[in-house]
C-alpha positions as CSV (number, residue, x, y, z in Angstrom):
1,X,48.6,-28.5,-16.0
2,X,51.6,-28.5,-18.2
3,X,51.2,-27.3,-21.9
4,X,53.3,-27.9,-24.9
5,X,53.4,-25.6,-28.1
6,X,53.2,-27.2,-31.4
7,X,54.6,-25.9,-34.9
8,X,51.7,-23.8,-35.8
9,X,51.7,-22.0,-32.4
10,X,48.4,-23.6,-31.1
11,X,48.2,-24.9,-27.6
12,X,48.1,-28.6,-27.0
13,X,46.5,-30.4,-24.1
14,X,49.2,-32.7,-22.1
15,X,48.5,-36.5,-21.8
16,X,46.9,-36.4,-18.3
17,X,44.0,-34.4,-19.7
18,X,43.5,-36.3,-22.6
19,X,43.3,-39.5,-20.3
20,X,40.7,-37.8,-18.4
21,X,39.0,-36.6,-21.5
22,X,38.8,-40.3,-23.1
23,X,37.6,-41.5,-19.9
24,X,34.7,-39.0,-19.5
25,X,33.7,-39.8,-23.2
26,X,33.5,-43.3,-22.5
27,X,31.3,-42.6,-19.3
28,X,28.9,-40.7,-21.3
29,X,29.0,-43.3,-24.2
30,X,28.0,-46.2,-22.1
31,X,24.2,-45.4,-21.1
32,X,23.9,-44.6,-24.7
33,X,25.5,-47.7,-26.3
34,X,23.3,-49.8,-23.3
35,X,19.9,-48.0,-24.3
36,X,20.7,-48.6,-28.1
37,X,21.5,-52.2,-27.2
38,X,18.1,-52.4,-25.2
39,X,16.2,-50.8,-28.1
40,X,13.9,-53.7,-29.2
41,X,12.9,-54.1,-32.9
42,X,9.1,-54.3,-33.4
43,X,7.5,-57.7,-33.5
44,X,6.7,-58.9,-36.9
45,X,3.4,-60.4,-37.6
46,X,2.8,-62.2,-40.9
47,X,-0.4,-62.5,-42.4
48,X,-1.0,-64.9,-45.7
49,X,-4.2,-63.9,-47.3
50,X,-6.1,-65.2,-50.5
51,X,-6.6,-61.8,-51.6
52,X,-5.9,-58.1,-51.0
53,X,-8.6,-55.8,-49.3
54,X,-8.1,-52.3,-48.2
55,X,-9.2,-53.5,-44.7
56,X,-8.9,-57.3,-43.8
57,X,-11.4,-57.7,-41.1
58,X,-9.2,-60.4,-38.9
59,X,-6.1,-58.2,-39.2
60,X,-8.2,-55.1,-38.2
61,X,-9.5,-56.8,-35.2
62,X,-6.0,-57.9,-34.2
63,X,-4.8,-54.3,-34.8
64,X,-7.5,-52.9,-32.4
65,X,-6.7,-55.5,-29.7
66,X,-2.8,-54.7,-29.9
67,X,-3.7,-51.0,-29.6
68,X,-6.0,-51.8,-26.4
69,X,-2.8,-53.5,-24.9
70,X,-0.7,-50.7,-25.3
71,X,1.3,-51.7,-28.4
72,X,1.8,-49.1,-31.1
73,X,1.9,-50.3,-34.7
74,X,5.3,-49.2,-36.3
75,X,6.9,-48.8,-32.8
76,X,5.9,-52.3,-31.1
77,X,4.5,-54.4,-34.0
78,X,4.4,-54.3,-38.0
79,X,2.4,-56.4,-40.1
80,X,3.8,-58.0,-43.2
81,X,0.7,-58.7,-45.1
82,X,1.2,-61.2,-48.3
83,X,-1.3,-62.2,-50.9
84,X,-1.2,-65.7,-52.4
85,X,-4.1,-65.3,-54.7
86,X,-2.8,-66.8,-58.2
87,X,0.3,-68.2,-56.7
88,X,1.1,-72.1,-56.1
89,X,1.2,-71.8,-52.5
90,X,0.2,-74.1,-49.7
91,X,0.2,-73.7,-45.9
92,X,1.0,-76.9,-43.9
93,X,0.4,-77.7,-40.3
94,X,3.6,-77.9,-38.5
95,X,1.9,-79.2,-35.2
96,X,-0.3,-82.5,-35.0
97,X,-2.8,-81.0,-32.7
98,X,-3.6,-78.4,-35.3
99,X,-4.1,-80.5,-38.4
100,X,-8.1,-79.7,-38.6
101,X,-7.7,-76.1,-37.6
102,X,-5.0,-75.5,-40.3
103,X,-7.6,-77.2,-42.9
104,X,-10.3,-75.1,-41.6
105,X,-8.1,-71.8,-42.1
106,X,-7.3,-73.1,-45.9
107,X,-4.3,-75.1,-45.1
108,X,-3.8,-78.0,-47.5
109,X,-2.2,-80.5,-45.3
110,X,0.4,-81.2,-42.4
111,X,4.0,-82.4,-41.8
112,X,3.0,-85.0,-39.3
113,X,5.4,-86.6,-36.9
114,X,2.8,-89.0,-35.4
115,X,2.2,-90.6,-38.8
116,X,5.5,-92.1,-38.2
117,X,4.0,-94.1,-35.5
118,X,0.4,-94.6,-36.8
119,X,-0.6,-92.8,-40.1
120,X,-4.3,-94.2,-39.6
121,X,-5.6,-91.1,-37.1
122,X,-4.2,-88.1,-39.3
123,X,-5.2,-89.6,-42.8
124,X,-8.7,-89.9,-41.0
125,X,-8.7,-86.2,-40.3
126,X,-7.8,-85.2,-43.7
127,X,-9.9,-87.5,-45.6
128,X,-13.0,-86.5,-43.2
129,X,-12.3,-83.0,-44.0
130,X,-11.9,-83.0,-47.6
131,X,-15.4,-85.3,-47.7
132,X,-17.2,-82.5,-45.6
133,X,-17.2,-84.6,-42.3
134,X,-16.3,-82.0,-39.8
135,X,-17.2,-83.9,-36.8
136,X,-15.5,-86.9,-38.2
137,X,-12.3,-84.6,-38.8
138,X,-12.7,-83.1,-35.3
139,X,-13.4,-86.4,-33.5
140,X,-10.0,-87.7,-35.2
141,X,-8.2,-84.8,-34.2
142,X,-9.2,-85.4,-30.4
143,X,-8.0,-89.0,-30.7
144,X,-4.6,-88.0,-32.3
145,X,-3.9,-85.5,-29.3
146,X,-2.3,-88.0,-26.7
147,X,-0.1,-89.3,-29.2
148,X,1.3,-86.0,-29.9
149,X,1.4,-85.0,-26.4
150,X,3.1,-88.1,-25.6
151,X,6.0,-86.8,-27.9
152,X,7.1,-84.1,-25.3
153,X,8.0,-86.9,-22.8
154,X,11.5,-86.7,-24.2
155,X,14.0,-84.3,-26.3
156,X,12.8,-84.7,-30.0
157,X,13.3,-87.2,-31.7
158,X,13.9,-89.8,-29.2
159,X,10.1,-90.5,-28.4
160,X,9.5,-91.0,-32.1
161,X,12.4,-93.5,-32.1
162,X,11.2,-95.2,-28.7
163,X,7.7,-95.4,-30.2
164,X,8.9,-97.2,-33.3
165,X,11.1,-99.7,-31.5
166,X,8.4,-100.6,-29.1
167,X,6.1,-101.3,-31.9
168,X,8.4,-103.5,-33.8
169,X,10.0,-101.1,-36.3
170,X,13.8,-100.9,-35.6
171,X,14.7,-97.3,-35.4
172,X,17.9,-97.3,-33.3
173,X,18.8,-95.3,-30.4
174,X,19.0,-91.7,-30.1
175,X,22.3,-89.9,-30.9
176,X,23.9,-87.7,-28.6
177,X,23.4,-85.2,-27.3
178,X,19.8,-86.4,-27.2
179,X,19.5,-89.1,-24.6
180,X,17.2,-92.0,-24.1
181,X,13.7,-91.6,-22.3
182,X,13.7,-92.2,-18.8
183,X,12.0,-95.5,-17.2
184,X,9.0,-93.7,-16.2
185,X,8.1,-91.8,-19.5
186,X,8.9,-94.8,-21.1
187,X,6.3,-96.5,-19.5
188,X,3.4,-93.6,-20.4
189,X,4.5,-94.1,-23.8
190,X,3.9,-97.6,-23.8
191,X,0.5,-97.0,-22.3
192,X,-0.3,-94.5,-25.3
193,X,0.5,-96.6,-27.8
194,X,-1.7,-99.5,-26.2
195,X,-4.3,-97.1,-26.1
196,X,-3.8,-96.8,-30.2
197,X,-3.7,-100.8,-30.6
198,X,-0.8,-99.5,-32.8
199,X,0.5,-103.2,-32.4
200,X,-2.3,-104.6,-34.2
201,X,-2.0,-102.2,-36.9
202,X,1.6,-103.3,-37.7
203,X,0.9,-106.8,-37.5
204,X,-2.2,-106.3,-40.1
205,X,0.3,-104.1,-42.3
206,X,3.0,-106.8,-42.1
207,X,0.3,-109.7,-42.9
208,X,-0.1,-107.8,-46.2
209,X,3.2,-108.3,-47.3
210,X,4.8,-104.7,-46.5
211,X,8.3,-104.6,-44.9
212,X,9.3,-101.9,-42.5
213,X,12.9,-100.5,-42.7
214,X,14.7,-97.4,-41.4
215,X,17.6,-97.9,-43.5
């Protein structure tokens, strides 16, 4: 290997050896970089509670269960506990099949997609619950399930649009990249709407002088 002197009299390694050193460094660094990329951040579990306690029983039970599954707090999971007492804070259900459960756990309502098509049953869930009629609220929740499940027959929000069009409320076609429902799923949706008698409800509301418009 050829060497060349520099001004201060020290030896400098030539270009070939430098290239080898850089390649070797890259080979060593690659596994470290890959390991760093594969390192997972711990899953964060959010907990909303009305008051702070030294040990919240439901959280303590979850921690024990996760530990039994081999998950370590801090390494695999972290808990983010927020106290809502004294705050103007409300939890709303985001899935129509969980309206009743959300109310049972302290939620105050729901952002309800099915209410676009037939608001009667979601309203019945809420009104029955606040009146203390848990049996009626649960029955209404079960009645609502088929309509919400039918929303999975196509990409959101095409099923809502199709349902509105079927019951006489002009909602227009889906906007790309969302495409229309296929014939088979459209027929399944039609049968669900027939079981809900939504058409009769719309006729009743229209008879009362209410006009529907999506514009």
